[in-house]
C-alpha positions in Angstrom: 5.9 8.2 -43.3 6.4 9.5 -39.9 5.1 12.7 -38.4 7.5 14.9 -36.4 7.5 15.1 -32.7 6.0 18.6 -32.7 3.0 17.4 -34.6 2.5 14.6 -32.0 2.9 17.1 -29.1 0.4 19.5 -30.8 -2.2 16.8 -31.2 -1.8 15.6 -27.7 -2.0 19.2 -26.3 -5.1 19.9 -28.3 -6.7 16.7 -27.0 -5.8 17.6 -23.5 -7.2 21.1 -23.9 -10.3 19.8 -25.5 -11.3 17.7 -22.6 -10.8 20.5 -20.0 -13.3 23.2 -19.0 -10.7 25.6 -17.8 -7.3 26.9 -19.1 -4.3 24.6 -18.6 -0.8 25.7 -17.8 2.3 24.8 -19.7 3.5 23.0 -16.6 0.3 21.0 -16.3 0.4 19.8 -20.0 4.1 19.2 -19.7 3.7 17.0 -16.7 0.7 15.1 -18.1 2.7 14.0 -21.2 6.2 14.1 -19.8 7.2 16.7 -22.4 10.0 19.2 -22.0 8.4 22.6 -21.3 10.7 24.4 -23.8 9.6 22.1 -26.6 5.9 22.4 -25.5 6.2 26.2 -25.5 7.4 26.2 -29.1 4.6 24.0 -30.2 2.0 26.1 -28.3 3.4 29.3 -29.9 2.7 27.8 -33.3 -0.8 26.7 -32.3 -1.4 30.2 -31.0 -0.1 31.8 -34.2 -2.4 29.5 -36.2 -5.5 30.5 -34.2 -6.0 27.0 -32.7 -5.1 28.0 -29.1 -5.4 31.1 -27.0 -2.8 32.0 -24.4 -3.7 34.2 -21.5 -1.3 35.6 -19.0 -1.9 36.2 -15.4 -2.9 34.4 -12.2 -5.9 32.6 -13.8 -4.3 32.4 -17.3 -3.1 29.5 -19.3 -3.8 28.0 -22.6 -7.2 26.9 -24.0 -8.7 26.1 -27.4 -9.4 29.1 -29.5 -12.6 27.5 -31.0 -14.9 24.6 -30.6 -13.2 21.2 -30.9 -15.7 20.1 -33.6 -14.3 22.9 -35.8 -10.6 21.8 -35.6 -9.8 19.3 -38.4 -7.0 16.9 -37.7 -5.6 17.2 -41.2 -5.3 21.0 -40.8 -3.4 20.5 -37.6 -1.0 18.1 -39.3 -0.4 20.4 -42.2 0.2 23.3 -39.8 2.8 21.5 -37.8 4.7 19.6 -40.5 7.5 21.7 -42.0 7.3 19.7 -45.2 4.7 17.3 -46.5 7.0 16.1 -49.2 7.1 12.3 -49.1 9.9 12.1 -51.7 12.5 14.6 -52.9 10.7 15.5 -56.1 7.6 16.7 -54.1 9.6 19.4 -52.4 8.8 22.9 -53.5 12.5 23.6 -54.2 13.0 20.4 -56.3 14.1 20.9 -59.9 13.2 18.6 -62.8 16.9 18.4 -63.6 17.7 17.0 -60.2 16.3 13.6 -60.9 17.4 11.4 -63.8 14.0 9.7 -63.9 12.3 12.9 -65.0 10.3 13.7 -67.0 8.9 10.2 -67.5 8.7 9.2 -63.8 5.3 8.5 -62.2 6.5 8.2 -58.6 5.6 11.8 -57.7 2.1 11.4 -59.1 1.6 8.1 -57.1 2.9 9.7 -53.8 0.8 12.9 -54.4 -2.3 10.8 -54.8 -1.5 8.9 -51.6 -0.8 12.1 -49.7 -4.1 13.6 -50.8 -5.9 10.5 -49.6 -4.1 10.5 -46.3 -4.9 14.2 -45.6 -8.5 13.7 -46.8 -8.8 10.9 -44.3 -7.5 13.0 -41.5 -9.8 15.8 -42.4 -12.7 13.5 -41.8 -11.9 13.6 -38.1 -12.2 16.7 -35.9 -10.6 17.2 -32.5 -14.0 16.4 -30.9 -13.8 12.9 -32.5 -10.5 12.3 -30.6 -11.5 13.5 -27.2 -11.2 10.7 -24.6 -14.3 9.5 -22.8 -12.4 9.4 -19.5 -10.3 12.3 -18.1 -6.6 12.2 -19.0 -4.5 10.9 -16.1 -2.0 13.5 -14.9 1.2 12.0 -13.6 2.0 12.9 -10.0 
């Protein structure tokens, strides 16, 4: 299983914002992680839409966490950012039982569903505050 790049960027952005006392700019976060601004902006728009980040315009504007880092569960962030959590075809919402010759007797879907629930439950044990670094994040020159 591999999470998509947007999920990785979202988690790193949230960690960056969680360790700052002031709003950060897209340029600042982009430079810190060497991320394309256009990709970062798309990720931030999703985080804003989900109520995880606040975006403020103006001279002193920028992006900041919408709530305390201790209230942001990592599992929720992953589920927000991943377009599909289907580990195998039959777990997709649009999958039909007639699409797979192993059905209805296959137990693969049940095994992967159990593993996925355990994975997400494990991630939900961690909040953003658990992931915040003890030292400030180095910003590349």
